[in-house]
C-alpha positions as CSV (number, residue, x, y, z in Angstrom):
1,X,-33.2,9.5,-10.0
2,X,-33.8,5.8,-10.0
3,X,-32.8,5.5,-13.7
4,X,-29.6,7.5,-12.9
5,X,-28.7,5.1,-10.1
6,X,-29.2,2.1,-12.2
7,X,-26.9,3.5,-14.9
8,X,-24.3,4.5,-12.3
9,X,-24.5,1.0,-10.7
10,X,-24.1,-0.6,-14.1
11,X,-21.2,1.6,-15.3
12,X,-19.4,1.3,-12.0
13,X,-19.7,-2.4,-12.0
14,X,-18.5,-2.7,-15.5
15,X,-15.4,-0.6,-14.7
16,X,-14.3,-2.8,-11.8
17,X,-15.0,-5.9,-13.8
18,X,-12.9,-4.7,-16.7
19,X,-10.2,-3.3,-14.6
20,X,-9.6,-6.0,-12.1
21,X,-12.0,-8.9,-12.9
22,X,-14.1,-8.2,-9.8
23,X,-17.7,-9.3,-9.5
24,X,-20.3,-6.7,-10.6
25,X,-22.0,-7.2,-7.2
26,X,-19.3,-5.2,-5.3
27,X,-20.9,-2.1,-6.9
28,X,-24.4,-3.2,-8.0
29,X,-25.6,-4.8,-4.8
30,X,-24.6,-2.0,-2.4
31,X,-26.3,0.7,-4.6
32,X,-29.5,-1.3,-5.2
33,X,-29.8,-2.2,-1.5
34,X,-28.7,1.1,0.0
35,X,-30.0,3.7,-2.4
36,X,-32.8,2.0,-4.2
37,X,-34.3,-0.1,-1.4
38,X,-34.1,-3.5,-3.1
39,X,-34.2,-6.8,-1.3
40,X,-30.6,-8.2,-1.1
41,X,-31.4,-11.5,-2.9
42,X,-33.0,-9.6,-5.9
43,X,-30.1,-7.2,-6.0
44,X,-27.6,-10.0,-6.1
45,X,-29.6,-11.5,-9.0
46,X,-29.3,-8.3,-11.0
47,X,-25.5,-8.3,-10.2
48,X,-25.0,-11.8,-11.4
49,X,-27.0,-11.2,-14.5
50,X,-24.9,-8.1,-15.3
51,X,-21.8,-10.1,-14.6
52,X,-22.5,-12.6,-17.4
53,X,-22.0,-10.4,-20.4
54,X,-19.7,-7.9,-18.8
55,X,-17.2,-10.6,-17.8
56,X,-17.5,-12.3,-21.1
57,X,-16.8,-9.0,-23.0
58,X,-13.9,-8.2,-20.7
59,X,-12.5,-11.7,-21.1
60,X,-12.6,-11.4,-24.9
61,X,-10.6,-8.2,-24.7
62,X,-7.9,-9.8,-22.5
63,X,-7.9,-12.8,-24.8
64,X,-7.1,-10.6,-27.8
65,X,-4.2,-9.3,-25.9
66,X,-3.0,-12.8,-24.9
67,X,-3.8,-12.4,-21.2
68,X,-5.9,-15.6,-20.7
69,X,-4.9,-19.1,-19.8
70,X,-7.8,-21.1,-21.5
71,X,-6.7,-24.6,-20.4
72,X,-6.4,-24.1,-16.7
73,X,-9.2,-21.6,-16.6
74,X,-11.5,-24.1,-18.1
75,X,-10.6,-26.6,-15.4
76,X,-11.3,-24.2,-12.6
77,X,-14.6,-23.3,-14.3
78,X,-16.0,-26.8,-13.9
79,X,-15.5,-27.0,-10.2
80,X,-16.6,-23.3,-9.7
81,X,-19.8,-24.2,-11.5
82,X,-20.6,-26.9,-9.0
83,X,-19.9,-24.6,-6.0
84,X,-22.1,-21.9,-7.4
85,X,-25.2,-24.0,-7.6
86,X,-24.9,-25.0,-3.9
87,X,-24.0,-21.4,-2.9
88,X,-27.0,-20.0,-4.6
89,X,-29.3,-22.2,-2.6
90,X,-27.6,-21.4,0.6
91,X,-27.8,-17.7,-0.2
92,X,-31.5,-18.1,-0.8
93,X,-32.0,-19.7,2.6
94,X,-29.9,-17.0,4.3
95,X,-31.8,-14.2,2.6
96,X,-35.1,-15.5,4.1
97,X,-33.7,-15.3,7.6
98,X,-31.7,-12.1,7.2
99,X,-33.1,-9.9,4.3
100,X,-30.4,-7.3,4.5
101,X,-27.5,-9.6,5.3
102,X,-26.2,-10.1,1.8
103,X,-26.2,-6.4,1.2
104,X,-24.1,-5.7,4.3
105,X,-21.7,-8.5,3.4
106,X,-21.2,-7.1,0.0
107,X,-20.5,-3.6,1.4
108,X,-17.9,-5.0,3.8
109,X,-16.2,-7.0,1.0
110,X,-16.0,-3.8,-1.2
111,X,-14.1,-1.9,1.5
112,X,-11.8,-4.9,2.1
113,X,-11.0,-5.3,-1.5
114,X,-10.2,-1.6,-1.9
115,X,-7.7,-1.6,1.0
116,X,-6.1,-4.8,-0.3
117,X,-5.4,-3.3,-3.7
118,X,-4.0,-0.2,-2.1
119,X,-1.7,-1.8,0.5
120,X,-0.8,-5.1,-1.3
121,X,-0.8,-4.5,-5.1
122,X,-0.2,-7.4,-7.4
123,X,2.8,-6.5,-9.5
124,X,4.6,-9.7,-10.4
125,X,4.0,-13.1,-12.0
126,X,4.2,-15.1,-15.2
127,X,2.3,-14.5,-18.5
128,X,-0.2,-17.1,-19.8
129,X,2.4,-19.1,-21.8
130,X,5.0,-19.2,-19.0
131,X,2.5,-20.0,-16.3
132,X,0.9,-22.9,-18.2
133,X,4.3,-24.5,-18.9
134,X,5.4,-24.3,-15.2
135,X,2.2,-25.6,-13.5
136,X,2.3,-28.9,-11.7
137,X,-0.7,-31.2,-11.3
138,X,-0.8,-30.5,-7.6
139,X,-1.2,-26.7,-8.2
140,X,-3.8,-27.3,-10.8
141,X,-5.8,-29.6,-8.5
142,X,-5.5,-27.1,-5.7
143,X,-6.8,-24.4,-8.0
144,X,-9.8,-26.5,-8.9
145,X,-10.6,-27.2,-5.3
146,X,-10.4,-23.6,-4.4
147,X,-12.5,-22.8,-7.5
148,X,-15.3,-24.9,-6.0
149,X,-15.2,-22.9,-2.8
150,X,-15.1,-19.6,-4.8
151,X,-18.1,-20.6,-6.7
152,X,-20.0,-21.2,-3.5
153,X,-19.0,-17.7,-2.2
154,X,-20.1,-16.2,-5.5
155,X,-23.5,-18.0,-5.5
156,X,-24.1,-17.2,-1.8
157,X,-23.2,-13.5,-1.8
158,X,-23.0,-12.6,-5.5
159,X,-19.6,-11.0,-4.8
160,X,-16.1,-11.9,-3.8
161,X,-15.6,-14.4,-6.6
162,X,-13.6,-12.1,-8.7
163,X,-11.0,-11.1,-6.2
164,X,-10.8,-14.7,-4.8
165,X,-10.1,-15.9,-8.4
166,X,-7.4,-13.3,-8.6
167,X,-5.8,-14.7,-5.5
168,X,-5.9,-18.2,-6.9
169,X,-4.3,-17.2,-10.2
170,X,-1.6,-14.9,-8.7
171,X,-0.7,-16.7,-5.5
172,X,-1.4,-20.3,-6.3
173,X,-0.7,-20.4,-10.0
174,X,1.7,-17.5,-10.1
175,X,0.3,-15.4,-13.0
176,X,0.8,-11.7,-13.3
177,X,-2.2,-9.4,-12.7
178,X,-3.4,-9.0,-16.3
179,X,-3.4,-12.8,-17.0
180,X,-5.1,-13.3,-13.6
181,X,-7.8,-10.7,-14.4
182,X,-8.4,-12.1,-17.9
183,X,-8.7,-15.7,-16.8
184,X,-10.9,-14.8,-13.8
185,X,-13.3,-12.8,-16.0
186,X,-13.6,-15.8,-18.3
187,X,-14.5,-18.1,-15.3
188,X,-16.7,-15.5,-13.7
189,X,-18.9,-15.3,-16.8
190,X,-19.8,-19.0,-16.5
191,X,-20.1,-18.8,-12.7
192,X,-22.3,-15.7,-12.9
193,X,-24.6,-17.4,-15.5
194,X,-25.0,-20.4,-13.2
195,X,-25.7,-18.1,-10.2
196,X,-28.2,-15.9,-12.1
197,X,-30.2,-18.9,-13.4
198,X,-30.2,-20.5,-10.0
199,X,-31.4,-17.2,-8.3
200,X,-34.3,-16.8,-10.9
201,X,-35.3,-20.5,-10.4
202,X,-35.4,-20.0,-6.6
203,X,-37.9,-17.1,-6.9
204,X,-35.9,-13.9,-7.4
205,X,-38.3,-11.1,-8.5
206,X,-36.5,-8.5,-10.8
207,X,-38.3,-5.9,-12.9
208,X,-37.1,-6.2,-16.5
209,X,-36.6,-2.5,-17.1
210,X,-34.1,-1.8,-14.3
211,X,-32.4,-5.2,-15.1
212,X,-31.9,-4.1,-18.8
213,X,-30.5,-0.7,-17.8
214,X,-28.0,-2.1,-15.3
215,X,-26.8,-4.9,-17.7
216,X,-26.3,-2.6,-20.7
217,X,-24.5,0.0,-18.7
218,X,-22.3,-2.7,-17.2
219,X,-21.4,-4.0,-20.6
220,X,-20.3,-0.5,-21.8
221,X,-18.2,0.0,-18.7
222,X,-16.6,-3.4,-18.9
223,X,-15.5,-2.9,-22.5
224,X,-14.0,0.5,-22.0
225,X,-12.2,-0.3,-18.8
226,X,-10.8,-3.7,-20.1
227,X,-9.2,-1.8,-23.0
228,X,-7.7,0.7,-20.6
229,X,-6.5,-2.1,-18.2
230,X,-4.7,-3.9,-21.0
231,X,-2.7,-0.7,-21.8
232,X,-2.2,0.5,-18.2
233,X,0.8,0.0,-16.0
234,X,0.1,-2.6,-13.3
235,X,0.8,-0.6,-10.1
236,X,-1.3,2.3,-11.4
237,X,-4.1,-0.2,-12.1
238,X,-4.0,-1.5,-8.5
239,X,-4.2,2.0,-7.1
240,X,-7.1,3.1,-9.3
241,X,-9.2,0.1,-8.4
242,X,-8.3,0.3,-4.7
243,X,-9.4,3.9,-4.4
244,X,-12.7,3.4,-6.2
245,X,-13.7,0.3,-4.2
246,X,-12.7,1.7,-0.8
247,X,-14.6,5.0,-1.4
248,X,-17.7,3.2,-2.8
249,X,-17.9,0.7,0.2
250,X,-17.6,3.5,2.8
251,X,-20.2,5.7,1.1
252,X,-22.8,2.9,0.7
253,X,-22.4,1.7,4.3
254,X,-22.8,5.3,5.6
255,X,-25.9,5.9,3.5
256,X,-27.4,2.6,4.8
257,X,-26.7,3.4,8.4
258,X,-28.1,7.0,8.3
């Protein structure tokens, strides 16, 4: 049963990463905390570790389909890196005072994201070439500042970074959903690596066997779902992701409360 849960957590996380550029933690953390009895900080560490390769593979798929803005994505990555280091330390301190706090925050975030994609789908925006040509230095600077804050959130909770990156690239920079997802997965791979290393250095204790299972399953789910997303109609993509996240968040909270 434990092995099955690890595989389900990894595959589910890979799917939401490849489909919408979301952090693996929106799936992995609730399952490990609610169903497997893991400490929140350790579960977040696994999620960040899975995010590294899953996001990188997803980003490569979007890059092949010309759905990544490398130039502006790299700028946001730098500031997000700084925010992640600070956020990881804050998350460590918080986990000492509230051991289950991070898990509950992740579950609530999952439900919120699901409702958001169902009610407010992202259907418009420029492609990578158009968006890059239209950006002003003010918008780029704002995106970098917001990237720092997003990095803090990701380091602190292990989740939320993906959807916040989507918000920056769609609302602030004006990209369409596929470019926003592709660019955010590129950034999240670097942010997740920073967060994972920080968590391990701060004392996270993760068994290598479960870690390997979750990471491998996450990679498989990310590759398959990213290929699907690049061929999928945008409104349908929003609906699929929204339904999955809303259902997952409700189920994991109910199990935790029972």
